[in-house]
C-alpha positions in Angstrom: 38.8 -48.5 14.5 37.1 -49.0 11.2 34.0 -51.0 10.2 34.4 -53.2 7.1 31.2 -53.6 5.1 31.2 -56.3 2.4 29.8 -55.2 -1.0 28.5 -58.8 -1.4 27.9 -60.1 2.1 27.6 -63.8 2.9 24.1 -65.3 2.8 24.9 -67.6 5.7 25.6 -67.2 9.4 29.3 -66.5 9.9 30.9 -68.6 12.7 34.5 -67.7 12.2 36.8 -65.1 10.6 40.3 -65.9 9.4 42.9 -63.7 7.9 45.5 -64.8 5.4 49.2 -64.4 6.2 49.6 -61.1 4.4 46.3 -59.7 5.9 45.0 -58.9 2.4 42.0 -61.3 2.5 39.5 -62.4 5.1 37.6 -65.7 5.1 34.1 -65.6 6.6 33.4 -69.2 7.5 30.1 -70.8 8.4 28.4 -74.3 8.3 26.8 -73.4 5.0 29.8 -71.9 3.2 32.9 -69.7 3.0 33.1 -66.2 1.6 36.4 -64.6 0.8 36.7 -60.8 1.2 39.5 -58.7 -0.4 40.6 -56.2 2.2 41.6 -52.6 1.3 45.3 -51.6 1.6 46.4 -50.1 4.9 48.3 -46.8 4.7 49.1 -43.6 6.7 50.9 -43.0 9.9 49.0 -45.7 11.8 48.5 -48.1 8.8 44.7 -47.7 9.0 42.3 -48.8 6.3 41.8 -46.0 3.7 43.5 -43.5 5.9 41.2 -44.1 8.9 37.7 -43.9 7.4 35.0 -45.0 9.8 33.2 -47.3 7.4 34.9 -49.0 4.4 33.4 -51.2 1.6 35.3 -54.3 0.8 
């Protein structure tokens, strides 16, 4: 399990998270806006983010 930390986090309360079909982007949706996060590539034996690092900036 990895924790994704946005380098530029949303300034609003996030109510919903939605992935695109290719799981390369994440939409953080709230009543005051939408923020799009580019996710890092998955790789390795278990297709983890950045080889299974505990915390990842995105």
